[in-house]
Structures are given as C-alpha cells and as structure tokens.
C-alpha positions in Angstrom: 1.5 3.7 -13.2 1.2 1.4 -16.3 -0.6 -1.9 -16.7 2.8 -3.6 -16.7 3.7 -1.9 -13.4 0.4 -3.0 -11.8 1.0 -6.6 -12.9 4.6 -6.5 -11.5 3.5 -5.1 -8.2 0.7 -7.7 -7.8 3.1 -10.5 -8.8 5.6 -9.3 -6.2 3.1 -9.0 -3.4 1.2 -12.3 -4.0 3.9 -14.6 -5.4 1.7 -15.5 -8.4 3.3 -15.6 -11.9 3.1 -12.5 -13.9 1.6 -14.4 -16.9 -1.4 -15.4 -14.8 -1.9 -11.9 -13.4 -1.5 -10.4 -16.8 -4.3 -12.7 -18.1 -6.5 -11.8 -15.1 -6.0 -8.0 -15.6 -6.7 -8.3 -19.3 -9.9 -10.3 -18.7 -11.0 -7.8 -16.0 -10.7 -4.9 -18.5 -12.4 -7.0 -21.2 -15.4 -7.6 -18.9 -15.7 -3.9 -18.1 -15.6 -3.0 -21.8 -18.2 -5.6 -22.7 -20.5 -4.4 -19.9 -20.3 -0.8 -21.0 -20.8 -1.6 -24.7 -24.0 -3.5 -23.8 -25.2 -0.5 -21.8 -24.6 -2.0 -18.3 -22.6 -0.1 -15.6 -20.0 -1.8 -13.5 -20.1 -1.1 -9.7 -17.1 -1.9 -7.5 -18.0 -1.2 -3.9 -15.5 1.0 -2.2 -13.7 1.8 -5.5 -16.1 3.3 -7.9 -18.3 2.8 -11.0 -17.6 2.5 -14.7 -20.6 4.1 -16.5 -21.8 5.3 -19.9 -22.2 9.1 -19.9 -24.7 10.5 -22.4 -23.4 13.6 -24.3 -26.2 15.7 -25.8 -26.2 17.0 -29.3 -24.4 20.3 -29.7 -22.9 22.6 -32.3 -19.2 23.0 -32.8 -16.9 25.0 -35.0 -14.5 23.8 -37.7 -11.9 26.6 -37.2 -9.9 25.7 -40.4 -13.0 26.0 -42.7 -14.8 28.6 -40.5 -18.0 26.6 -40.5 -20.5 25.3 -37.9 -20.9 21.6 -37.5 -23.4 19.5 -35.7 -22.0 17.0 -33.2 -24.5 14.3 -32.7 -25.5 12.9 -29.3 -23.3 10.0 -28.1 -22.2 8.0 -25.2 -18.7 8.0 -23.7 -17.3 5.7 -21.0 -16.5 7.3 -17.7 -15.3 6.4 -14.2 -16.9 7.8 -11.1 -14.9 7.1 -7.9 -16.7 6.2 -4.7 -16.8 8.8 -1.9 -14.5 6.7 0.4 -12.0 6.5 -2.5 -12.1 10.2 -3.1 -11.7 11.0 0.6 -8.8 8.6 1.0 -7.0 10.2 -2.0 -7.6 13.7 -0.8 -6.3 12.8 2.7 -3.2 11.1 1.5 -2.3 13.6 -1.2 -2.4 16.4 1.3 0.0 14.5 3.6 2.4 13.8 0.7 2.4 17.4 -0.5 3.3 18.8 2.9 
C-alpha cells in the first residue's frame, strides 16, 4: 500500500478532502523524522514504536578491491510493532492464507 492509497482510503472513509489528509500524513511523517533525528523515540500505543537502533562498529569487505574496510558505529531508524499488533497480524494472515 502506498501513501497515495492510504490518503485515498482515509478520504473515502471519513469524507475529508484528500488535500487535507495528504497534509496531515506528511506532517505526521515529518514529526516522526524530527523526533528520531533529535534522538527521541516515538511511541504509539497499540501500534508500535519508531526508534533509533545503534549499530556497532564492524569490519566489512570490499569484494571488488579485495580489501577490508571499517564500518563505523551508526544509528538507523527502525520500527518495532506492539505485541497486540503482531498478534493481530499473525492471526489474520493465517486466516487469509487458508
């Protein structure tokens, strides 16, 4: 599902104009990005958490030059779904796959 499809579905179900919903969705994503950039996690009860994961320093290989490189420690954004969300997905996917 794309962002445009999400906007269209919300507009259809609520009767609100797509332009207003598009702006809301964009602002929501912008708020999540700003929070993660500033080092804050975003917790959405019953849905999940957007967090910064710390990746430790490690060595890697440059296959084309056959050399070892050092990959520095860094943070990456990640999403951790809530337990209720995971259980709901597991339950419903099993029913669909039958």
